N, C-alpha and C positions, 0 to 999 in steps of 0.2 A: 509571602505565604498567607494562606487563608487562616487567620488566627482562630476562627470559630471551629476549625477542625483540629482537635488536639492530637489526633493520630497522625497527622502529617508532620514530618520532621522539619526543622529549620534547614533551609538549603538556599544556595545561590544559583540563579540561572546560569547554566553553562553557555559559552559562546563559541560559535564557529567563526573564526576570525579571518580577516582578509589575508593575513600572513599564512595561515594554514591552507586556505582554499587557493591561494596564489600558486601553490605547487602542483595543482591538478594536472595530470598528464596521463595519456593512454600508455599503460604498461602491459606487457604480455600477460601478467597474472591477473589482470582485472578486465581484460577485453574478451567478451564472449565470441564464439565462432559465428560466422555468417549463418543466418537462418534461411532455410528454403521452405516453400509452402508444403504443408502436409498433404497426403493423398486425399484426406477428407477433413473438412472443418468440423469442430465439435457439434455445431448445429448449422447446416447450410442456410436455414431460414432466418438466422439471427446474426447481427454484429454482436460480438462479445468483447468487452474490454476489462476494466477494473474488476478483479476477482479476489475473493477471500474464502477461506475454509470455515465451515461450521465447527466451532470448538466447544469443548467443555469448559467449565468455570476455571479449572486449573491450567488452561491454555493448551491442553492436548487436543489433537484432532479428534472430533467426535466419531464414534462408531455407532451408527443408528441402524440396528437390525442387519448388521453386516455391510453397511454402505458408508462411504465417505461422501460428503456433500460440499459443493461449492456454491456460493452465491455470486452473481456477477451483474454488472450494468449491461443492459441489452437494448437493442433497437432492431426493427425489421431490416433484413439485409438488402432490401430494395431501396432503402433510404441512402442518400448520398452520405458517405462516411463522415464527412465534416459536420453534418447536421445532427449526428447521433446524440450529442450531449443535451440537445434541446428536448428530447423525448425519452431520456434514459429511464428504464424500468428495471426493477430488481426481479430476477428469475433465479431458480435454483436448478442444479444438475447433480446427478448422483452416479456413483460407480462402486462396484463390488471389488474390482481388481486394481483400481487406481490408474487405469489406462483407457478403458472404454467408458464413455459417459452417456447417460440418458438425460433428456430434458424433462424436468419435473413440472415446470410451469411457473407462473407468477408466485412470488413469495407471499403476497397478500391476496389470497384468492377471493376473500369475501368482504374486504373493506377497502376504501380508498385511502392511500397514504397521503401525508401532508406535502405541501409544496406543489409547484407546477411540474416538477420531475424530481427523481430521487438520484442522488449521487452517493459515493462510496461510504461504507461504514463497517460494521462487524456483526456477527451473528453468533449467539451463545445458547447452548443447550443447558438448561438448569434441570438436572435429573434428580428427583427426590420423591420418595414414597410411591415409586412405581410409575410416576408421570414424567414425561419429557416435555417440559415447558420450553418454548422457543422465544427468545428475546432478540429483537432486531434493532440495532442502533444504526441510524442512517442520517444522511444530510438531506434536509428538505430544501431544495434549491428553487428559488422563485416564490413569489407571493401568490397563492392560489386565488386570492380575491381580486387579482388584476387580470384583465384580458390580455394585455401585452406581456411579452416575455420579460421577466425581471430576474435579477441575479442576487437577491438577498439569500442568506444562508443561515440555517439554524440546525441544532442537533435534536433529533427526535428519537424517543424510545417507543418501540411497538411491542406491547406485552399482551398476554392473554391467548397467544397461539400455542400450538403443540406440533410435534413432529414424531413420526414413527415410520418404521420400515417393515415390509413384509415381502412375500414372494412376488408381489406385483410392483415392487419398487419402494420409493420414499414418498411419503405424503405429508404435506403441511396443511394444517387446518386452523381456521380462525373461529370467530372473528378476532382481529387484533384491535387493541385500543392504542391509538396514536397520540402521544403527548410530547409537546416541545419541552425539553429538559434543560437546554442550555442556549443562551444567546451571548454574544460578545458584550463585555461590560464597559468598554471604552477606556478602561484603566489598564488592565493587564492585556487585553485583547482588543484590537482596533475594530471599531464599527465600520459599516459600509460608508457612512457619512464622513468618517475621518480619513478614509483611504486616499492616498495620493499616488499609489502604485499602479502598475499596468494590470494587476490582477488582485482581486480582493478574496480573502479566504477566511472562513470559519466553518470547517467541515471535517469529514473523515474520522468520525468517532471510532475508537478502538478500545473495546472493553478489556481490562487487564486486572487480575488479582495478584498482588505481589506475593510470591511464595514465601518471602521472609516474614511477612506480617499478616497475610490474609486480607489486607485492606483492598477494597475495590476502587478502581480508577478508570477514567476514560481519558485516553490520549486523543489529541485532536490537532489539526493544522490551523494555525492562526497567523496573525500579524501583530507585531509589537508596536504600540503607538509611539511615534517619534514626532513630537510637536514641531511646528515650523519655528526656526530659530534655535533649535536645540544644538548642543555641541557634538552630538553623535556624528561619526564619519567626518570629523574635522569641520563640521558645520556645512558640509556639501549637500544641498537639497537633492541633487541628482542621485547621490548614493543613499540618502536617507529613505528614499521611496522603496528601497529594497530591504524589507524588514520582516522576512518570514520567521516563524517560530513553531516549535513543537509545544503545544499546550497540554495541560493536564487538569482534570477535575477529580475530586474525591467524593465518595459517598459516605458521609459521616454515620449514617444509619445502616448502611448495607442494602438499603432499598434500591431496586433496579431503576427507579425513576427519580431518586433524590441525589442531586449532584451540586457541588459547589466548586466554582473555579478557583484554582491555585495559580501561582506564578508559573510561567513557562519552564519546562525542563531545559530547553535549549533555544537560543535565538541565533539568527543569522543576519542581524542588522549590519548594513553596509556590504553584505555578501550576496544574499539571495532572497528573492521575493516569495518563493513558494516551496515549502517543505511538505510534500504530499504524503498522505497515508502513513503516518508514523506508527510503528509497532515495535514490540520488544521480544527478543528471544533470550532466555536465560540458559547459559551453558558454562559448565565448569566454574560455577559461582560468580560469573560475570554477567552483566546486563548489556546486551547488544541492542542498541536503538537504531532502527533503520528508517530511512525516508527515501522517496523518489523525487527527482527534480529534473528540470529541463535546462537545456543549454541557454535558451533565451531569457530565463528568469534570473541569471546571474548578473550582478552589478557590473557596470563598466570597469574594465581593467582586470576582470577575472574570466579566464577561458574555461568554462565548465562544459559538461556534456549531458545529454539525456542519459540518466544513470541511476543506479541504486547507490546511496551513500549511507555510511554507518558510523556509529560512535560507540564507545565502550566505557563502562563505569563499574565500580564495585557495588553499587546499590542503585535502585530505581531513580533516586534523586541526584545522582552524580557525585562528583563532577565528571562530565563526559569529555573524552578525548577522541578526536577523529581517528577512525581505523586507518591503518596504512599511512599515517602521518597527515594525509590531506582529506580523508573521508571517502575516497572513491573505492567502491567495492566491486560493482559490476557495471560495465558500460558496453555500448555497441561499437563495432569496428568502424574505422574512419570511412570506409567505403559503403557502409550501411548504417548511418548514424541514428536512424529513427526506426530500426527494425523491431525494437521491443520497448515496452514501457510499463509502468505501474507494477514494479517488482514487489513480491511478498516473500519474506523469509520465514522459514519454520524449521524446527529442530528435527533431526533424524539421528539415529544411534551413531552414524558414521560422519556426522558433521552438521552443517546447515545447508538446506536446500532452498532454492529460490525459484518461484514461478512468476510468470509475467504474461502479458498478452502480446500477440504478434501484431505489430503496428504496421508501418509503411515499409515495404521492401522494394527492391529494384529502384531505389530512390536515394540519390546522394546530393540533392540540393542543400544549400547551407541552412535553410529554414523550412519548417513545415508550412509556413504561409504560402510557399510556392506551390503547394499541392493544388490550391484553387486555380492555378494557371493551367493545369492539365485538363484535357478533355474528360468529360464525366466518365467515359468508359475506362480511361486510364486511372482515374481516382478509385473506381471500384476494383480494378484489377490489382492495384498495388497496395490495397489495404488488406491486412491479414484477417482481422476480425475473429480470431480464435485464440486459444492458449498457445503460448510459445513453448519451445523446449525448456525443460527444467534444468537449472544450473546447480551444480554441486560445488560447495565451498569447503575448503579446508581452513579451519580456524585455529590459530595459535596465539592466544592472548590478544594482543592489539594488532595482529597481522592476519590478513585473509588472502586467499588465492583461489582462483577457479581451477578445479582439478578434473572436471568432467561435465558433460551435458547429457541429459536423458532425452527421451522422445518428447514431441509435442504432447502437452496435457498429461504427462506421466507424473503422478503424485504417489510415490511409493508407499506401500503399507508399512506399519511399524517393524514387522519382522522380515521384511523383504531384503534379500541380499542385493546390493547394488553392483553394477558391472565394474569392470576395471576402470581405474582413472586413466587420464592421458599418460601419466608417467608410468604406471604399471603396464599399460598396453605397449608403450614404447620399449620398456625393459624386456617384456616377454618376446616381442618381435626381434629385438636385438639378440636375445639369447638363442632364438630359433635360427637366426641367420648364422650365428657363430657355430651352432651345432652342425649345420649343414656344410660348413667349410672344412670339416675334417673327413 
């Protein structure tokens, strides 16, 4: 724990263990239906992938002049999909009905963000005294002082911007001030120089104010340092390289740019290298911590999937237990294992909803590396590059199950009635059949 922050309680980092993850399996209640391409992409001129909602400080989805807003990583759609991460740019989109989205433009219209490109983060509206300030936390990927592409990562806060909505749509105005607020410390979180794994991570900042205390935190994806010769993973260096963690930083002053690293909330040492885009949903007094991860980032001996994984605790600082026993919440079907990725869960009155992006479809090879073996025309055809159908979860304590899917890019409004679930639809159809039999 960071002892300088007296508001942070004493806690022990929770672990996702090999025993827990060793039980991962595709079960009917965690496998999403096969996704088919929508009639129209959200924006045909753009590849769109990691996506998040603009939220208010209390975590609710912001209503800005009658609009909901999403921010996403984007790249031109004429770029080979596999190259999109090298030029990722933050853009925003808005909708009055949660179904039809308009492109608003770059999130930083008047200033250049830090890094050679920008990776995922979170965006928060601070509404006070009639002004709607917009704060964007993002990952600055690569060192902008280098000509060649680099993979360093740091957490940036962009402040000074504003957002408003009118009859013409949603408008983001700058200029923004971009400030690096967090770097790995080499003690709690591995630096790039320390990394021995296939992927290095210090990214994906997620702003969160704990409803129990009002304290402000940033969740992030990191790696737990495991020195060579350590006893972790029975001393097996091949397993020690898989050391993903869900990190957290605290703002002792409440200032939007003042952050101090704390011990990780959760680590997956010996289990998984990459716990992406951590975020929390509070429901019925429980804290649900979600992350996305890939099949190929699991340690040897564990058969995981490209999927949304989740953990539950009675407080923000745990201890966390994996949902459904092994952590698996939503995954792709076996015949379309890479159809969606980068899931984001958010609360709705009828449960928890999960959005993601439509990744590679009509593709069942065992690894995404094989995409590069396809002709370029096929790489373009098989990449979705837009939002996937929204998944609806039923949550009962430490258990979850998929009960329905909505349309592509459908993010329901707070008072919107949701359609029948799979079970309700089946029961209604059965009743109709029975009534016709008399």
